[in-house]
C-alpha positions in Angstrom: 149.9 93.3 136.1 147.5 95.7 137.3 147.2 97.2 140.6 143.8 98.1 142.2 144.2 101.4 143.9 142.0 101.0 147.5 141.2 103.4 149.7 141.4 102.0 153.4 140.2 103.4 156.4 142.2 103.3 159.8 140.9 104.1 163.1 142.2 103.4 166.7 140.8 104.0 169.7 138.2 102.0 172.1 135.8 99.3 170.9 133.0 101.2 172.4 133.8 104.7 170.8 133.8 103.3 167.1 131.4 104.1 164.3 128.3 101.3 164.7 128.4 100.6 161.0 132.0 102.1 159.6 132.1 101.5 156.5 128.0 101.0 155.5 128.4 104.0 152.9 131.2 101.9 151.2 129.0 99.0 150.2 126.0 101.0 149.6 128.0 103.2 146.9 129.3 99.8 145.2 127.3 97.9 142.6 125.3 94.7 143.1 127.5 92.5 141.7 130.5 93.8 143.6 128.3 92.9 146.3 127.8 89.5 145.9 131.2 88.7 144.2 132.0 89.7 148.2 129.7 87.6 149.6 131.0 84.5 147.5 134.4 85.0 148.8 133.0 85.2 152.4 131.8 82.0 151.6 134.6 80.4 150.0 136.7 81.5 152.8 134.1 79.9 155.2 134.3 76.1 153.5 137.9 76.6 153.7 138.6 77.3 157.4 136.3 74.7 158.0 138.1 72.2 156.0 135.1 71.5 153.8 134.7 70.1 150.1 134.8 73.4 148.0 132.3 71.7 145.8 129.8 71.8 148.7 130.3 75.5 148.5 127.0 76.2 146.4 123.4 77.1 147.1 121.1 74.5 148.5 119.0 73.7 145.6 114.8 72.3 146.1 112.5 71.0 143.6 108.8 71.3 144.3 105.7 70.9 142.3 102.6 72.8 142.8 98.9 72.1 141.5 95.8 73.6 141.8 93.4 72.1 143.9 90.0 71.3 141.9 87.1 72.8 143.9 
């Protein structure tokens, strides 16, 4: 079992004195795959908190057909 080393920043103080986006640099340094994986984890967690069926957690899909009009 491998344990991933994580860098965690802890800050104490008044909310109005906090940085506006404290983790912006962290996320800018992450790959797209890491960002999408984190976003998907949030989606799954939101469905679980709402008590929704996780099989409905996929993105909505629409089918459309386009045809060029004859002038």
